C-alpha positions as CSV (number, residue, x, y, z in Angstrom):
1,M,74.1,180.1,20.1
2,S,75.6,178.8,23.4
3,E,77.9,175.8,23.4
4,I,78.7,173.3,26.2
5,V,82.4,172.4,26.7
6,R,84.6,171.0,29.4
7,G,86.5,173.2,31.8
8,V,88.6,173.1,35.0
9,I,86.7,174.7,37.8
10,A,87.8,175.8,41.3
11,K,84.7,175.8,43.4
12,A,85.9,176.6,46.9
13,K,89.1,177.9,48.6
14,G,91.8,175.2,48.7
15,A,89.5,172.5,47.3
16,P,90.8,170.2,44.5
17,V,89.7,171.4,41.0
18,S,87.1,169.4,39.0
19,I,86.2,169.0,35.4
20,E,82.8,170.4,34.7
21,D,80.5,171.1,31.8
22,I,80.4,174.9,31.1
23,V,78.3,177.0,28.9
24,I,80.1,179.3,26.4
25,P,77.8,182.0,24.9
26,D,78.4,183.3,21.4
27,P,80.6,186.4,21.4
28,G,78.9,189.8,21.7
29,P,80.2,193.1,20.3
30,G,84.0,193.2,20.6
31,E,84.3,189.6,21.8
32,V,85.9,186.4,20.4
33,K,85.3,182.8,21.1
34,V,88.6,180.8,21.0
35,K,89.2,177.1,20.6
36,I,92.1,176.4,23.0
37,A,95.0,174.3,21.7
38,A,97.3,174.4,24.8
39,C,97.4,176.2,28.2
40,G,100.3,176.3,30.7
41,V,99.7,175.6,34.4
42,C,100.8,178.8,36.1
43,H,101.3,179.7,39.8
44,T,98.6,182.3,39.4
45,D,96.0,179.6,38.7
46,L,97.0,178.0,42.0
47,H,96.7,181.4,43.7
48,Y,93.1,181.6,42.4
49,R,92.4,178.1,43.7
50,E,93.8,178.9,47.1
51,G,91.7,182.1,47.3
52,A,94.8,184.3,47.5
53,I,93.6,186.7,44.8
54,N,89.9,187.1,45.7
55,D,86.9,185.0,46.7
56,Q,84.8,185.2,43.5
57,F,84.4,181.4,43.3
58,P,83.7,179.4,41.2
59,Y,86.7,180.1,38.9
60,L,87.3,178.8,35.4
61,L,91.1,178.4,35.7
62,G,93.8,178.8,33.0
63,H,95.1,181.8,31.2
64,E,98.5,181.0,29.6
65,A,97.2,179.8,26.3
66,A,97.2,179.7,22.5
67,G,94.5,178.5,20.2
68,F,92.4,179.4,17.1
69,V,89.7,182.0,16.8
70,D,86.4,180.1,16.5
71,L,83.9,182.9,16.2
72,V,84.0,186.7,16.3
73,G,81.4,189.2,17.5
74,E,80.1,192.4,16.0
75,G,82.7,195.0,15.3
76,V,85.7,192.8,15.7
77,T,88.4,193.6,13.1
78,E,91.7,192.6,14.8
79,V,91.2,188.9,14.2
80,Q,89.0,186.6,12.2
81,A,87.8,183.0,12.4
82,G,90.8,180.6,11.9
83,D,93.5,183.0,13.1
84,Y,96.1,181.5,15.4
85,V,96.4,183.6,18.5
86,I,98.1,183.8,21.9
87,L,95.7,185.0,24.7
88,N,96.8,187.9,26.9
89,W,95.4,189.5,30.0
90,R,96.4,193.0,28.9
91,A,93.9,194.1,26.3
92,V,94.8,197.8,26.2
93,C,91.9,200.3,26.2
94,G,93.7,203.0,24.3
95,D,92.0,205.7,26.3
96,C,93.2,205.6,29.9
97,R,95.8,208.0,31.3
98,A,98.6,205.5,30.7
99,C,97.5,204.8,27.1
100,R,97.1,208.6,26.4
101,R,100.7,209.1,27.7
102,G,102.0,206.6,25.2
103,R,102.6,203.9,27.7
104,P,100.0,201.2,26.9
105,W,102.0,198.5,28.7
106,Y,100.7,200.2,31.9
107,C,97.1,200.3,30.8
108,F,94.8,200.8,33.8
109,N,91.6,199.7,32.1
110,T,92.3,196.5,30.3
111,H,89.3,194.8,28.6
112,N,87.6,191.5,29.3
113,A,84.5,189.9,27.7
114,D,81.2,191.3,29.1
115,A,79.2,188.1,28.3
116,K,79.4,185.5,31.1
117,M,80.4,181.9,30.9
118,T,78.5,179.7,33.3
119,L,78.1,176.2,34.7
120,V,75.1,174.4,33.2
121,D,73.0,175.3,36.2
122,G,73.5,179.0,35.3
123,T,76.1,179.8,38.0
124,Q,78.4,182.5,36.6
125,L,82.1,181.7,36.4
126,S,85.0,184.0,37.1
127,P,87.6,183.4,34.4
128,A,91.2,183.5,35.7
129,L,92.7,186.8,34.6
130,G,89.7,187.4,32.4
131,I,90.6,184.4,30.2
132,G,89.7,181.0,31.6
133,A,91.6,178.7,29.2
134,F,91.6,175.3,31.0
135,A,88.7,174.5,28.7
136,D,88.0,173.3,25.2
137,K,86.9,176.9,24.3
138,T,86.7,180.2,26.1
139,L,85.3,183.7,25.5
140,V,87.5,186.8,25.6
141,A,87.7,190.4,24.5
142,A,89.1,190.8,21.0
143,G,92.1,192.7,22.4
144,Q,93.0,189.7,24.4
145,C,93.9,187.8,21.1
146,T,97.3,188.4,19.5
147,K,97.8,186.9,16.1
148,V,101.1,185.1,15.7
149,D,102.9,182.7,13.2
150,R,101.1,179.4,13.3
151,R,104.4,177.5,12.8
152,A,105.1,177.8,16.5
153,P,103.5,174.9,18.4
154,A,100.7,176.0,20.8
155,Q,102.5,174.3,23.7
156,V,105.3,176.8,23.5
157,A,103.5,179.8,22.0
158,G,101.0,179.9,24.9
159,L,103.8,180.3,27.5
160,L,104.2,183.9,26.3
161,G,100.7,184.6,27.6
162,C,102.0,184.9,31.2
163,G,105.1,183.4,32.9
164,V,107.7,183.4,30.2
165,M,106.6,186.9,29.1
166,A,106.9,188.1,32.7
167,G,110.5,187.0,33.0
168,L,111.6,188.0,29.5
169,G,110.0,191.4,29.9
170,A,111.5,191.9,33.4
171,A,114.9,191.8,31.8
172,I,114.3,193.4,28.4
173,N,111.5,195.9,29.0
174,T,111.6,196.8,32.7
175,G,115.3,196.2,33.5
176,N,116.4,197.6,30.1
177,V,119.3,195.1,30.0
178,S,121.6,196.0,27.2
179,H,124.8,194.7,25.5
180,G,127.6,194.2,28.0
181,D,125.5,194.6,31.2
182,T,126.0,192.4,34.2
183,V,122.8,190.7,35.4
184,A,121.8,188.6,38.4
185,V,118.5,186.7,38.7
186,I,117.4,185.4,42.0
187,G,115.0,182.5,41.8
188,C,115.4,180.1,38.8
189,G,111.9,178.8,38.2
190,G,110.1,179.4,35.0
191,V,109.9,183.2,35.4
192,G,113.6,183.5,36.6
193,D,114.8,181.3,33.7
194,A,112.9,183.4,31.3
195,A,114.6,186.5,32.7
196,I,117.9,184.8,32.2
197,A,116.9,184.0,28.6
198,G,115.9,187.6,28.1
199,A,119.2,188.9,29.5
200,R,121.0,186.6,27.1
201,L,119.0,187.9,24.2
202,A,119.8,191.5,25.2
203,G,123.5,190.8,25.1
204,A,124.4,190.7,28.8
205,S,128.0,189.8,29.3
206,T,127.6,188.2,32.8
207,I,124.4,186.5,33.9
208,I,124.4,185.1,37.5
209,A,121.7,182.7,38.6
210,V,120.9,182.4,42.3
211,D,118.8,179.6,43.8
212,I,118.8,177.1,46.6
213,D,118.3,174.1,44.2
214,D,121.3,172.7,42.3
215,H,119.1,171.1,39.7
216,K,117.4,174.5,39.0
217,L,120.9,176.1,38.7
218,E,121.9,173.5,36.1
219,L,118.8,174.4,34.1
220,A,119.6,178.1,34.4
221,R,122.9,177.5,32.6
222,E,120.9,176.0,29.7
223,F,119.0,179.3,29.4
224,G,122.1,181.4,29.4
225,A,123.5,181.8,33.0
226,T,127.3,182.2,33.0
227,H,127.7,181.8,36.8
228,T,125.6,180.1,39.5
229,I,125.2,180.6,43.3
230,N,123.5,178.2,45.6
231,S,122.4,180.6,48.3
232,N,122.0,177.8,50.8
233,N,125.8,177.4,50.8
234,R,127.0,180.8,49.9
235,D,126.0,184.4,50.6
236,A,124.2,185.7,47.5
237,V,125.3,189.3,47.7
238,K,129.0,188.4,48.2
239,G,128.8,185.9,45.3
240,I,127.2,188.4,43.0
241,Q,129.9,190.9,43.9
242,E,132.7,188.4,43.3
243,F,131.5,187.6,39.8
244,T,131.2,191.4,39.0
245,N,134.7,192.6,40.0
246,G,133.4,193.5,43.5
247,F,130.9,196.0,42.2
248,G,127.6,194.2,42.0
249,A,125.4,193.7,39.0
250,D,124.0,196.4,36.8
251,V,120.6,194.8,37.0
252,V,119.3,192.4,39.6
253,I,115.9,190.6,39.0
254,D,114.1,189.2,42.0
255,A,111.9,186.4,40.6
256,V,110.9,185.1,44.1
257,G,109.3,188.1,45.8
258,R,110.2,187.7,49.4
259,P,111.8,190.3,51.8
260,E,115.1,188.4,52.0
261,T,115.4,187.9,48.3
262,Y,114.6,191.6,47.6
263,E,117.2,192.7,50.2
264,A,119.7,190.5,48.4
265,A,118.8,192.1,45.1
266,F,119.0,195.6,46.6
267,Y,122.5,195.0,48.0
268,G,123.7,192.8,45.1
269,R,123.4,195.6,42.5
270,D,126.1,198.1,41.6
271,L,125.8,201.7,42.7
272,A,123.2,203.3,40.4
273,G,122.1,199.9,39.4
274,T,118.5,198.6,38.9
275,V,116.4,196.2,41.0
276,V,113.4,194.6,39.2
277,L,110.8,192.8,41.3
278,V,108.9,190.3,39.2
279,G,108.1,187.6,41.8
280,V,104.7,188.3,43.4
281,P,104.9,188.8,47.2
282,D,102.4,187.6,49.8
283,P,100.2,190.5,50.8
284,T,101.4,190.2,54.4
285,M,105.1,190.6,53.6
286,R,106.9,193.8,54.6
287,L,110.3,195.2,53.8
288,D,112.7,197.1,56.1
289,L,115.6,198.9,54.5
290,P,117.7,201.8,55.8
291,L,116.4,204.9,54.0
292,I,120.0,206.2,53.8
293,D,120.9,203.2,51.7
294,V,118.0,203.7,49.4
295,F,119.2,207.3,48.9
296,G,122.9,206.6,48.9
297,R,122.9,203.7,46.4
298,G,120.9,205.6,43.8
299,G,119.6,203.8,40.7
300,S,116.1,202.4,40.2
301,L,113.8,200.1,42.2
302,K,111.2,198.8,39.8
303,S,108.3,196.4,39.7
304,S,107.5,194.5,36.5
305,W,103.9,193.9,35.7
306,Y,103.5,191.2,33.0
307,G,107.0,192.1,31.9
308,D,105.8,195.6,31.0
309,C,104.8,193.9,27.7
310,L,102.7,195.2,24.9
311,P,101.3,191.9,23.4
312,S,100.7,193.3,19.9
313,R,104.4,194.3,19.8
314,D,106.1,191.6,21.8
315,F,104.4,188.3,21.1
316,P,105.0,188.3,17.3
317,M,108.6,189.4,17.8
318,L,109.3,186.7,20.4
319,I,107.7,184.0,18.3
320,D,109.9,185.1,15.4
321,L,112.9,184.7,17.6
322,Y,111.8,181.3,18.6
323,L,111.4,180.2,15.0
324,Q,114.9,181.6,14.3
325,G,116.3,179.3,17.0
326,R,117.3,182.2,19.2
327,L,114.7,181.8,22.0
328,P,114.4,178.3,23.5
329,L,110.7,178.4,24.5
330,D,110.4,174.6,24.1
331,R,112.8,174.1,27.1
332,F,110.2,175.5,29.4
333,V,107.8,172.7,28.7
334,S,108.5,170.0,31.3
335,E,105.4,167.8,30.5
336,E,102.3,167.8,28.3
337,I,99.1,166.7,30.2
338,E,95.4,166.5,29.8
339,L,92.7,168.6,31.5
340,D,92.1,166.1,34.3
341,N,95.7,166.2,35.3
342,V,95.7,169.9,36.3
343,E,95.4,169.1,40.1
344,A,98.5,166.8,39.9
345,A,100.3,169.5,38.0
346,F,99.7,172.0,40.8
347,E,101.3,169.6,43.2
348,K,104.4,169.1,41.0
349,M,104.7,172.9,40.6
350,H,104.4,173.4,44.3
351,R,107.2,170.9,44.9
352,G,109.4,172.6,42.3
353,E,109.6,169.6,40.0
354,V,108.6,171.3,36.8
355,L,109.1,174.6,34.9
356,R,105.8,174.3,33.1
357,S,103.2,171.6,32.8
358,V,101.1,172.3,29.7
359,V,97.6,171.1,29.0
360,V,97.2,170.1,25.4
361,L,93.7,169.9,24.0
């Protein structure tokens, strides 16, 4: 039986979001209805509102969430009503070419719910990243629910659903940071600070934070940075080399995603080092590098999608680390807000005033 709940809707490109009544159908086969407890305000939601992803308006925004399974559809065995879950946008299919090669973190055919959530007039909604969690409840594919320890507050657990996982995974999974490595992270917002936290977890000996904001650099030290560079005042590449005995870092993570930051990452790494791009570039951006330098410096140039995570493996492990006091997820939460404050949270995020605003329901 369908249910009417509140949700944050983006109706047109660039227009302010609004709170609307939405209709949530009961889950069909392989689907789950989830009661949302908390959802982080992520840049990707702002990209949806701005029409930077596609133009399938209206959108039900929100995707970085944790909550409780409310109802399960036919054939669902992964979770049951009452389970505490983090939502993810990589519900691996198990059958695509990536999954068959044993690399499900690259799954090319991730699942979403088939049933459609709508406005009360019947207009179909496009849920952000197949989730749509700025709402009292949402409908997802069962594989988008990962059961975790309910001792972790939803405000922090939900952050693993996107931004924090992207940064942690960029260091641990994509960058393969290991004990004793030197690491530089360019861009110290939420994703960059998560990459710093990931590098610290992995045992990096030197972690260099690069940003243009001194306040963000101070926060980066709280997450594990051993050195900082304000690239407004100092050349980033020279600074990274100075802190690594003149060699450059073993792994450089670009959490901004602009040509100038990627170039700094490329030249700030050691010979045979690794560059990881986790910041999402604008589709119009282009990169110009001498091909002889790409060849001559060797190493790896990688992109990190969702931190190359496997939710069923990574979410429970990271929640355990949080509960052990080894992963400071709570430090990412700048403020807790209500649904009707999402638009204001977008403005704070755009101005760089917060790591994460979190909607608590």
